[in-house]
C-alpha positions in Angstrom: -29.5 8.9 49.4 -26.1 9.5 47.9 -24.4 12.6 46.5 -22.7 12.3 43.1 -19.4 12.1 44.8 -20.5 9.2 47.0 -22.0 7.4 44.0 -18.8 7.7 42.1 -16.8 6.5 45.1 -19.0 3.4 45.6 -18.9 2.5 41.9 -15.1 3.1 41.6 -15.3 5.9 38.9 -14.8 9.6 38.9 -17.4 12.3 39.2 -16.5 13.3 35.7 -17.3 9.8 34.4 -20.7 9.9 36.1 -21.5 13.2 34.4 -20.2 11.8 31.1 -22.6 8.8 31.4 -25.4 11.2 32.2 -24.6 13.2 29.0 -24.6 10.0 26.9 -28.0 8.9 28.3 -26.5 5.8 30.0 -27.3 6.7 33.6 -30.6 8.4 34.4 -30.0 11.8 35.9 -32.1 12.3 39.1 -34.1 15.4 40.0 -32.4 17.9 42.3 -33.5 18.1 46.0 -34.6 21.3 47.7 -31.0 22.4 48.3 -30.3 22.0 44.6 -28.3 18.7 44.9 -28.8 15.5 42.9 -29.4 12.5 45.2 -28.9 8.9 44.0 -30.4 5.7 45.3 -28.6 2.4 45.8 -29.8 1.1 42.5 -27.8 3.9 40.8 -24.7 2.3 42.2 -25.5 -1.1 40.7 -26.3 0.5 37.3 -23.1 2.5 37.4 -21.0 -0.6 38.2 -22.7 -2.4 35.2 -21.8 0.5 32.9 -18.2 0.6 34.3 -17.8 -3.1 33.8 -19.0 -3.0 30.1 -16.8 0.0 29.3 -13.8 -1.7 31.0 -14.4 -4.7 28.7 -14.0 -2.6 25.7 -17.7 -2.2 24.8 -18.1 1.1 22.9 -20.4 3.6 24.7 -22.7 3.5 21.7 -23.5 -0.2 22.5 -23.5 0.0 26.3 -27.1 1.2 26.6 -28.6 -1.6 24.6 -26.6 -4.2 26.5 -27.8 -2.8 29.9 -31.4 -3.7 29.0 -30.9 -6.6 26.7 -32.3 -10.1 27.4 -29.9 -13.0 27.6 -30.0 -13.9 23.9 -29.6 -10.4 22.7 -26.8 -9.8 25.3 -24.9 -12.9 24.0 -25.3 -11.8 20.4 -24.2 -8.3 21.1 -21.2 -9.5 23.0 -20.2 -11.8 20.2 -20.4 -8.9 17.7 -18.3 -6.7 20.0 -15.8 -9.5 20.4 -15.5 -10.0 16.6 -14.9 -6.3 16.1 -12.3 -6.2 18.9 -10.5 -9.2 17.4 -10.3 -7.4 14.1 -9.0 -4.2 15.8 -6.3 -6.3 17.4 -5.4 -7.8 14.1 -5.2 -4.4 12.6 -3.0 -3.1 15.4 -0.8 -6.2 15.0 -0.4 -5.3 11.3 0.5 -1.7 12.3 3.1 -3.0 14.7 4.5 -5.3 12.0 4.8 -2.3 9.6 6.5 -0.2 12.3 8.9 -3.0 13.0 9.7 -3.3 9.3 10.2 0.4 9.0 12.5 0.4 12.0 14.6 -2.4 10.7 14.5 -1.6 7.0 15.3 1.3 4.7 13.4 4.2 3.3 12.1 1.9 0.5 10.1 -0.1 3.1 7.9 2.9 3.8 5.8 2.5 0.7 6.7 -1.0 -0.6 5.8 -4.5 0.5 8.6 -6.7 1.7 8.7 -8.8 -1.5 9.3 -5.7 -3.6 12.1 -4.5 -1.3 13.7 -8.0 -1.7 13.3 -7.7 -5.5 15.2 -4.4 -5.5 17.9 -5.9 -3.4 18.2 -8.8 -5.9 18.7 -6.2 -8.7 21.5 -4.6 -6.7 23.1 -8.0 -6.1 23.0 -8.7 -9.8 25.0 -5.5 -10.5 22.1 -3.4 -11.9 22.9 0.4 -11.8 21.4 2.0 -8.7 19.7 4.6 -10.9 17.8 1.9 -12.7 17.0 0.3 -9.4 15.5 3.6 -8.2 13.5 3.9 -11.4 12.1 0.4 -10.8 11.4 1.3 -7.1 9.5 4.4 -8.1 7.4 2.5 -10.5 6.6 -0.1 -7.9 5.2 2.5 -5.5 2.1 3.4 -7.4 1.8 -0.2 -8.7 1.7 -1.7 -5.3 -0.7 1.1 -4.0 -3.1 0.6 -7.0 -3.1 -3.2 -7.1 -1.7 -4.7 -3.9 -3.4 -8.0 -4.6 -1.3 -8.5 -7.7 2.1 -7.8 -6.2 2.9 -11.4 -5.5 2.0 -12.4 -9.1 4.2 -9.6 -10.6 7.1 -10.4 -8.3 7.0 -14.1 -9.2 7.2 -13.1 -12.9 10.1 -10.9 -12.1 11.9 -13.8 -10.4 11.4 -15.9 -13.5 12.7 -13.2 -15.7 15.8 -12.5 -13.6 16.7 -16.1 -14.0 17.5 -15.3 -17.7 21.0 -13.8 -18.1 19.9 -12.0 -21.2 17.3 -10.0 -19.3 19.8 -9.2 -16.5 22.1 -7.9 -19.2 19.3 -5.8 -20.5 19.0 -4.1 -17.1 22.8 -3.5 -17.1 22.7 -2.1 -20.6 20.0 0.4 -19.5 22.3 1.5 -16.7 25.1 2.2 -19.2 22.7 4.4 -21.2 22.5 6.8 -18.2 26.2 7.6 -18.6 25.6 8.9 -22.1 23.1 11.8 -21.6 24.6 14.1 -24.3 26.0 11.5 -26.6 23.3 10.6 -29.1 25.7 8.4 -31.0 26.5 6.3 -27.9 22.7 6.1 -27.1 22.0 5.0 -30.7 24.6 2.2 -30.3 23.0 1.1 -27.1 19.6 1.2 -28.8 20.9 -1.1 -31.5 22.1 -3.6 -28.9 18.9 -3.3 -26.9 16.8 -3.9 -30.0 18.7 -7.1 -30.7 18.4 -8.3 -27.1 14.7 -7.6 -27.1 14.2 -9.5 -30.3 16.0 -12.5 -28.8 14.0 -12.3 -25.6 10.8 -12.1 -27.5 11.8 -15.1 -29.6 12.8 -17.0 -26.5 9.9 -16.2 -24.2 7.2 -14.7 -26.5 6.4 -11.0 -26.9 3.8 -11.2 -24.2 6.5 -11.9 -21.7 7.9 -8.4 -22.3 4.5 -6.8 -21.4 2.8 -9.2 -19.0 1.6 -6.8 -16.3 -1.8 -6.0 -17.8 -1.6 -2.4 -16.6 -4.1 0.3 -17.5 -2.6 2.7 -20.0 -3.0 5.7 -17.6 -1.0 3.9 -14.9 1.6 2.8 -17.4 2.0 6.4 -18.6 2.4 7.6 -15.1 5.2 5.1 -14.5 6.9 6.0 -17.7 6.8 9.7 -16.7 8.4 8.8 -13.3 11.1 7.0 -15.1 11.8 9.7 -17.7 11.8 12.4 -15.0 14.2 10.4 -12.9 16.6 9.5 -15.7 16.1 11.9 -18.7 18.3 9.8 -21.1 15.7 7.1 -20.9 13.3 9.2 -22.9 15.7 9.6 -25.7 16.7 6.0 -25.6 13.0 5.0 -26.0 12.7 7.3 -29.0 15.7 5.6 -30.5 14.3 2.2 -29.8 11.1 3.2 -31.5 13.1 3.7 -34.7 14.2 0.1 -34.3 10.8 -1.4 -33.8 10.2 -1.2 -30.0 8.3 1.3 -27.9 7.4 1.8 -24.2 9.3 1.6 -21.0 6.7 0.1 -18.6 4.7 -1.6 -21.3 7.3 -2.7 -23.8 6.0 -3.8 -27.2 7.0 -4.3 -30.8 5.9 -1.7 -33.3 6.6 -1.0 -37.0 10.1 0.5 -37.1 10.1 4.3 -37.4 12.8 5.9 -39.5 15.0 8.7 -38.2 12.8 11.2 -40.2 9.9 10.3 -38.0 7.9 8.2 -40.5 7.0 4.5 -39.9 8.9 2.2 -42.2 6.6 0.4 -44.6 7.7 -2.9 -46.0 8.1 -2.6 -49.7 7.6 1.2 -49.6 9.8 3.8 -51.1 
């Protein structure tokens, strides 16, 4: 008969591990002898080695018990299931490593954004778009990518197509200039005039749906607008001025009946 220390030594585990397997119900706990010590038979060594082998193979303790007493068919099926889960865990860890590598080699933008969005922001910078506008775009992409990651590739492809149009690039640059006129309503109004003309040309060239092709839910669009207006307050006033000229929205840009400076919608033929 063996003491718990001798059992652990023969099986190549620690006494603490033996007690842990007792607590989990994997290894039967023998009765104590007259001196108050547990004594184990040789069969306990074999059982403990089987447990150790399964655990070392990555089998969760919750499944070790059923495998110890499974027939060949059930054993093979259980192992296949464990192997499937382990492969998925490996893939997930590889994804984690890839994210860590991207974070280590990238910028703060890569923390919350997929690589294609980071590349899009760099493209805007290369085109000479004001960094403040780039940051607004970045902040909008963060909830967008978190909410609908499966649509990021689709949206980025549309962005690539749009940035191939010099008029749209000029629109970005004009928005940047608006940020330098925070207290000059006349200058903002002049920019709004130019933006309204450019938007009309873009709508004529690509269709109005091209200016609002994201299909965002209104609450998410409002959140993104708020992020933009909080980051660059002149943008809010610029949108108000654009609404007087027949356009509204920042994230979801669309044509509306022009609103006069007095706050009323202009009605064709009205007085």
